[in-house]
NUTIBA-337229 format. One line per field, with one value per atom (N, C-alpha, C): atom name; residue number from 1; x, y, z. Coordinates in nm, 3 decimals, padded with zeros to 5 digits. Example, Ala and Ser with C-alpha at 12.3 -4.5 7.8 and 13.67 -1.06 7.14 Angstrom:
// residues 2
atome (N; CA; C; N; CA; C)
num (1; 1; 1; 2; 2; 2)
x (01.319; 01.230; 01.320; 01.285; 01.367; 01.290)
y (-00.569; -00.450; -00.330; -00.225; -00.106; 00.003)
z (00.780; 00.780; 00.780; 00.708; 00.714; 00.787)
END
This chain:
// residues 75
atome (N; CA; C; N; CA; C; N; CA; C; N; CA; C; N; CA; C; N; CA; C; N; CA; C; N; CA; C; N; CA; C; N; CA; C; N; CA; C; N; CA; C; N; CA; C; N; CA; C; N; CA; C; N; CA; C; N; CA; C; N; CA; C; N; CA; C; N; CA; C; N; CA; C; N; CA; C; N; CA; C; N; CA; C; N; CA; C; N; CA; C; N; CA; C; N; CA; C; N; CA; C; N; CA; C; N; CA; C; N; CA; C; N; CA; C; N; CA; C; N; CA; C; N; CA; C; N; CA; C; N; CA; C; N; CA; C; N; CA; C; N; CA; C; N; CA; C; N; CA; C; N; CA; C; N; CA; C; N; CA; C; N; CA; C; N; CA; C; N; CA; C; N; CA; C; N; CA; C; N; CA; C; N; CA; C; N; CA; C; N; CA; C; N; CA; C; N; CA; C; N; CA; C; N; CA; C; N; CA; C; N; CA; C; N; CA; C; N; CA; C; N; CA; C; N; CA; C; N; CA; C; N; CA; C; N; CA; C; N; CA; C; N; CA; C; N; CA; C; N; CA; C; N; CA; C; N; CA; C; N; CA; C)
num (1; 1; 1; 2; 2; 2; 3; 3; 3; 4; 4; 4; 5; 5; 5; 6; 6; 6; 7; 7; 7; 8; 8; 8; 9; 9; 9; 10; 10; 10; 11; 11; 11; 12; 12; 12; 13; 13; 13; 14; 14; 14; 15; 15; 15; 16; 16; 16; 17; 17; 17; 18; 18; 18; 19; 19; 19; 20; 20; 20; 21; 21; 21; 22; 22; 22; 23; 23; 23; 24; 24; 24; 25; 25; 25; 26; 26; 26; 27; 27; 27; 28; 28; 28; 29; 29; 29; 30; 30; 30; 31; 31; 31; 32; 32; 32; 33; 33; 33; 34; 34; 34; 35; 35; 35; 36; 36; 36; 37; 37; 37; 38; 38; 38; 39; 39; 39; 40; 40; 40; 41; 41; 41; 42; 42; 42; 43; 43; 43; 44; 44; 44; 45; 45; 45; 46; 46; 46; 47; 47; 47; 48; 48; 48; 49; 49; 49; 50; 50; 50; 51; 51; 51; 52; 52; 52; 53; 53; 53; 54; 54; 54; 55; 55; 55; 56; 56; 56; 57; 57; 57; 58; 58; 58; 59; 59; 59; 60; 60; 60; 61; 61; 61; 62; 62; 62; 63; 63; 63; 64; 64; 64; 65; 65; 65; 66; 66; 66; 67; 67; 67; 68; 68; 68; 69; 69; 69; 70; 70; 70; 71; 71; 71; 72; 72; 72; 73; 73; 73; 74; 74; 74; 75; 75; 75)
x (-05.073; -05.078; -04.940; -04.932; -04.796; -04.828; -04.742; -04.760; -04.637; -04.626; -04.503; -04.534; -04.440; -04.451; -04.494; -04.443; -04.456; -04.581; -04.669; -04.774; -04.890; -04.973; -05.085; -05.197; -05.204; -05.302; -05.224; -05.288; -05.239; -05.271; -05.182; -05.207; -05.224; -05.330; -05.370; -05.301; -05.285; -05.240; -05.339; -05.354; -05.434; -05.415; -05.496; -05.465; -05.541; -05.473; -05.554; -05.562; -05.682; -05.707; -05.599; -05.606; -05.524; -05.552; -05.719; -05.772; -05.753; -05.752; -05.728; -05.588; -05.487; -05.362; -05.344; -05.399; -05.397; -05.438; -05.563; -05.612; -05.534; -05.444; -05.379; -05.261; -05.216; -05.055; -05.108; -05.208; -05.238; -05.240; -05.315; -05.341; -05.205; -05.136; -04.996; -04.899; -04.936; -04.857; -04.925; -05.045; -05.104; -05.121; -05.128; -05.164; -05.016; -04.914; -04.761; -04.747; -04.784; -04.765; -04.858; -04.968; -05.073; -04.987; -04.928; -04.872; -04.762; -04.664; -04.546; -04.576; -04.655; -04.716; -04.719; -04.836; -04.836; -04.748; -04.655; -04.536; -04.428; -04.424; -04.326; -04.361; -04.496; -04.550; -04.556; -04.515; -04.532; -04.647; -04.759; -04.874; -04.905; -04.948; -04.947; -05.079; -05.114; -05.258; -05.272; -05.402; -05.481; -05.430; -05.365; -05.337; -05.459; -05.443; -05.558; -05.454; -05.504; -05.443; -05.524; -05.465; -05.514; -05.451; -05.545; -05.527; -05.570; -05.486; -05.522; -05.549; -05.670; -05.691; -05.748; -05.891; -05.957; -05.958; -05.816; -05.790; -05.775; -05.710; -05.672; -05.572; -05.469; -05.377; -05.408; -05.494; -05.554; -05.627; -05.715; -05.784; -05.701; -05.596; -05.510; -05.441; -05.407; -05.352; -05.446; -05.592; -05.676; -05.681; -05.664; -05.675; -05.563; -05.448; -05.314; -05.296; -05.352; -05.364; -05.460; -05.583; -05.632; -05.582; -05.527; -05.476; -05.338; -05.305; -05.188; -05.221; -05.342; -05.415; -05.488; -05.469; -05.533; -05.682; -05.719; -05.864; -05.926; -05.873; -05.948; -05.870; -05.962; -05.902; -05.978; -05.894; -05.972; -05.936; -06.063; -06.050; -05.977)
y (15.093; 15.101; 15.098; 14.990; 15.022; 15.077; 15.163; 15.228; 15.196; 15.210; 15.213; 15.270; 15.363; 15.399; 15.322; 15.192; 15.106; 15.033; 15.031; 14.956; 15.041; 14.941; 14.997; 14.997; 14.922; 14.906; 14.908; 14.978; 14.989; 14.846; 14.781; 14.656; 14.681; 14.606; 14.618; 14.502; 14.531; 14.426; 14.346; 14.187; 14.122; 14.093; 14.086; 14.052; 13.892; 13.795; 13.651; 13.639; 13.611; 13.560; 13.427; 13.384; 13.266; 13.148; 13.137; 13.015; 13.007; 13.103; 13.131; 13.087; 13.124; 13.095; 12.944; 12.889; 12.736; 12.679; 12.688; 12.626; 12.656; 12.775; 12.799; 12.698; 12.705; 12.648; 12.497; 12.417; 12.292; 12.269; 12.357; 12.313; 12.354; 12.419; 12.422; 12.279; 12.252; 12.091; 11.970; 11.969; 11.840; 11.859; 12.015; 11.995; 11.971; 12.030; 12.008; 11.842; 11.778; 11.638; 11.581; 11.606; 11.535; 11.546; 11.660; 11.711; 11.646; 11.630; 11.565; 11.408; 11.365; 11.205; 11.218; 11.263; 11.282; 11.326; 11.433; 11.430; 11.342; 11.266; 11.168; 11.054; 11.022; 10.899; 10.946; 11.097; 11.137; 11.121; 11.161; 11.129; 11.261; 11.195; 11.263; 11.274; 11.332; 11.371; 11.209; 11.175; 11.068; 10.905; 10.961; 10.862; 10.807; 10.667; 10.618; 10.597; 10.700; 10.669; 10.604; 10.546; 10.496; 10.557; 10.622; 10.678; 10.597; 10.575; 10.473; 10.594; 10.606; 10.697; 10.825; 10.844; 10.934; 11.088; 11.084; 11.190; 11.314; 11.425; 11.536; 11.512; 11.420; 11.414; 11.346; 11.249; 11.177; 11.259; 11.337; 11.410; 11.529; 11.579; 11.658; 11.580; 11.450; 11.373; 11.353; 11.317; 11.311; 11.465; 11.576; 11.718; 11.723; 11.703; 11.698; 11.612; 11.497; 11.406; 11.460; 11.512; 11.577; 11.702; 11.782; 11.897; 11.854; 11.738; 11.708; 11.600; 11.618; 11.556; 11.424; 11.366; 11.205; 11.206; 11.133; 11.099; 11.040; 10.930; 10.832; 10.830; 10.844; 10.824; 10.721; 10.609; 10.490; 10.547; 10.521; 10.543; 10.428)
z (18.565; 18.399; 18.326; 18.244; 18.173; 18.014; 17.988; 17.850; 17.771; 17.634; 17.560; 17.441; 17.367; 17.254; 17.121; 17.132; 17.008; 17.021; 17.152; 17.144; 17.100; 17.028; 16.973; 17.058; 17.157; 17.277; 17.427; 17.499; 17.649; 17.712; 17.792; 17.862; 18.011; 18.037; 18.158; 18.272; 18.388; 18.480; 18.520; 18.511; 18.557; 18.685; 18.794; 18.930; 18.969; 18.975; 19.007; 19.153; 19.189; 19.317; 19.337; 19.482; 19.515; 19.445; 19.447; 19.389; 19.214; 19.184; 19.028; 19.006; 19.055; 19.062; 19.077; 19.172; 19.211; 19.069; 19.014; 18.885; 18.773; 18.766; 18.630; 18.678; 18.777; 18.802; 18.791; 18.842; 18.805; 18.644; 18.571; 18.461; 18.361; 18.403; 18.337; 18.357; 18.460; 18.478; 18.427; 18.435; 18.350; 18.213; 18.147; 18.006; 17.929; 18.014; 17.965; 17.976; 18.068; 18.048; 17.966; 17.943; 17.818; 17.686; 17.679; 17.555; 17.519; 17.636; 17.612; 17.570; 17.633; 17.602; 17.467; 17.402; 17.258; 17.145; 17.224; 17.119; 17.144; 17.255; 17.248; 17.192; 17.176; 17.086; 16.926; 16.913; 16.764; 16.678; 16.757; 16.712; 16.597; 16.485; 16.366; 16.293; 16.194; 16.110; 16.066; 16.115; 16.064; 16.159; 16.275; 16.363; 16.450; 16.478; 16.582; 16.696; 16.826; 16.963; 17.046; 17.172; 17.268; 17.415; 17.487; 17.603; 17.713; 17.818; 17.928; 18.068; 18.094; 18.214; 18.163; 18.268; 18.224; 18.320; 18.399; 18.486; 18.404; 18.480; 18.424; 18.316; 18.331; 18.247; 18.137; 18.155; 18.041; 17.929; 18.011; 17.930; 17.844; 17.895; 17.839; 17.742; 17.758; 17.641; 17.529; 17.546; 17.429; 17.375; 17.424; 17.379; 17.291; 17.365; 17.257; 17.154; 17.149; 17.025; 16.929; 16.968; 16.875; 16.792; 16.877; 16.843; 16.736; 16.744; 16.651; 16.553; 16.546; 16.436; 16.421; 16.553; 16.550; 16.493; 16.417; 16.375; 16.454; 16.527; 16.617; 16.744; 16.847; 16.983; 17.067; 17.095; 17.207; 17.337; 17.415; 17.554; 17.639)
END
């Protein structure tokens, strides 16, 4: 357990299984790729966006476009 004088709450160390780590590492790659696509395309509030592909990266691109304010997302 880690404690600190300036902390309001104590932090608990989380121990992940190998399967959980693999899932988290995979998500960190595809989500960043999908977000990078939306950021590079400069998606902004009210835009219509087309996403090619419905794999993991494409779905993360859809999520990212929606988070950046796209009002319409075409498959």
